[in-house]
C-alpha positions in Angstrom: -9.1 3.8 14.7 -7.0 0.6 14.7 -4.7 0.7 11.7 -2.9 -2.3 10.1 -0.1 -1.9 7.6 0.3 -4.7 5.0 3.9 -4.9 3.6 6.1 -7.3 1.6 9.3 -5.5 1.0 11.8 -3.0 2.4 9.4 -1.3 4.7 10.3 2.3 3.7 6.6 3.4 3.7 6.1 1.7 7.0 9.2 3.4 8.4 7.9 6.8 7.3 4.4 6.0 8.8 5.9 5.0 12.2 8.3 8.0 12.2 5.3 10.3 11.5 3.5 9.1 14.6 0.6 7.3 12.8 -1.0 4.9 15.3 0.0 1.6 13.6 -1.6 -1.2 15.6 -0.4 -4.1 13.5 2.0 -4.8 10.7 1.2 -7.9 8.6 3.6 -9.3 6.0 3.1 -12.1 3.5 6.7 -13.2 3.4 9.9 -12.8 5.4 11.1 -9.3 4.5 12.9 -6.2 5.7 9.5 -4.7 6.8 9.6 -7.1 9.8 12.8 -5.5 11.0 11.4 -2.0 10.5 8.4 -3.0 12.5 10.6 -4.4 15.3 12.7 -1.3 15.3 9.7 0.8 16.0 8.3 -1.6 18.6 5.3 -2.4 16.4 3.5 -5.8 16.6 4.2 -7.7 13.4 2.7 -10.9 12.2 3.7 -13.1 9.2 0.8 -14.7 7.4 3.0 -16.5 4.9 2.1 -16.9 1.3 3.2 -20.5 0.6 3.2 -20.3 -3.2 3.9 -17.8 -5.9 2.9 -20.2 -8.7 -0.2 -21.2 -10.5 -1.3 -23.3 -7.5 -1.6 -20.3 -5.2 -4.9 -20.4 -3.3 -5.7 -16.7 -3.3 -9.1 -17.2 -1.7 -7.8 -19.3 1.1 -4.9 -16.9 1.7 -7.2 -13.9 1.7 -9.4 -15.6 4.3 -6.3 -16.2 6.6 -5.3 -12.5 6.3 -8.8 -11.2 6.8 -9.3 -13.4 9.9 -6.1 -12.3 11.4 -7.0 -8.6 10.9 -10.4 -9.1 12.4 -9.0 -11.0 15.4 -6.8 -7.9 16.1 -9.8 -5.5 15.9 -8.4 -3.7 12.8 -10.6 -1.0 11.4 -8.5 0.5 8.6 -6.0 -1.2 6.4 -3.1 0.5 4.6 -1.2 -1.4 1.9 2.5 -0.4 1.9 4.1 -2.3 -0.9 2.1 -5.5 -0.2 2.8 -7.9 -3.0 -0.3 -10.1 -2.9 -3.6 -9.1 -4.5 -6.3 -10.1 -2.0 -9.7 -11.5 -3.0 -13.4 -11.0 -2.0 -13.2 -12.0 1.7 -11.1 -8.9 2.3 -13.6 -6.7 0.5 -16.4 -8.3 2.5 -14.7 -7.4 5.8 -13.0 -4.1 4.9 -14.5 -2.8 1.7 -14.1 1.0 1.5 -11.5 0.8 4.3 -8.5 -0.5 2.4 -6.0 2.1 1.2 -3.3 1.8 -1.3 -0.8 4.0 -3.0 0.3 3.9 -6.6 3.2 5.5 -8.4 1.2 7.2 -11.1 -1.7 9.6 -11.5 -4.4 7.0 -11.8 -6.2 6.1 -13.9 -3.1 6.5 -16.1 -0.6 3.6 -15.9 -2.2 1.1 -13.5 -0.3 -2.1 -12.6 3.1 -3.1 -11.5 5.2 -1.2 -14.1 3.7 2.3 -13.8 6.9 4.2 -13.7 8.4 2.3 -16.6 5.2 2.7 -18.6 5.1 6.5 -17.9 8.6 6.9 -19.2 8.0 4.7 -22.3 4.9 6.8 -23.1 6.9 10.0 -22.8 4.7 11.9 -20.3 6.1 15.1 -18.9 4.3 14.7 -15.6 3.4 11.6 -13.6 3.0 11.4 -9.8 1.4 9.3 -7.2 -2.2 8.4 -6.1 -3.7 7.3 -2.8 -6.9 5.3 -3.5 -9.3 2.9 -1.9 -8.3 -0.6 -2.9 -11.0 -2.7 -4.7 -11.0 -6.1 -6.3 -10.0 -4.4 -9.6 -6.4 -3.5 -9.2 -5.7 0.3 -9.1 -9.3 1.2 -10.0 -10.8 2.2 -6.6 -11.9 5.7 -5.7 -9.1 8.3 -5.7 -8.5 10.0 -2.4 -5.5 12.1 -3.1 -2.9 12.8 -5.9 0.2 14.7 -6.3 2.2 15.4 -9.5 5.9 14.7 -10.1 7.7 16.2 -13.1 9.5 13.9 -15.4 13.1 15.1 -16.1 14.7 14.6 -19.5 17.5 12.4 -18.0 15.2 10.3 -15.8 15.6 6.6 -15.5 13.0 4.3 -14.0 15.0 4.3 -10.8 15.5 8.1 -10.5 11.9 8.9 -11.3 10.6 6.2 -8.9 12.7 7.6 -6.1 11.3 11.1 -6.6 7.8 9.6 -6.7 8.4 7.6 -3.5 9.5 10.7 -1.6 6.2 12.5 -2.5 4.2 9.3 -2.1 5.2 8.7 1.5 4.2 12.3 2.5 0.9 12.2 0.6 0.0 8.7 2.0 0.7 9.7 5.6 -1.3 13.0 5.3 -4.2 11.1 3.7 -4.2 8.4 6.4 -4.0 11.0 9.2 -7.0 12.9 7.7 -9.0 9.6 7.5 -8.2 8.8 11.1 -9.1 12.3 12.2 -12.4 12.1 10.4 -13.2 8.6 11.6 -14.0 7.3 8.1 -12.6 7.0 4.6 -15.1 8.6 2.2 
């Protein structure tokens, strides 16, 4: 199963995936970022499909078509988001619906969105965690594949809690992707 990893940032999830031996066929980034160097360090093919705008004029549909076409040209069968900062539109779902994975730093459906860790702390929960789910058009709302709890400590900050979640998240995501590859399908 040809796996693509989509990244936008530091590449820590990508690094863990490559270290674990997951068969990453392609890394796709939407902006110049550290993930490109991580991919190069592991000898992985990496392509930049650059997002030209982060403003109101961003052509999400056009950008999604470019990403989707590149993945299809590479024969990709499974897509794993790894800190990918661009929400993709319908063409991605048309091509890969049910085969796009994402990870989120909360126990969905609680605390969806970009500020999940901060929201969990503000709400005062005693336990949060991470979720691996199928990405759909609705952000953080797709079918849940795996979850793992993380206790909230009394002295936690957003940074300390997020670091503990990320440690659990990398392991859970890799195990879930490996199970999918072994099965040959997502659900």
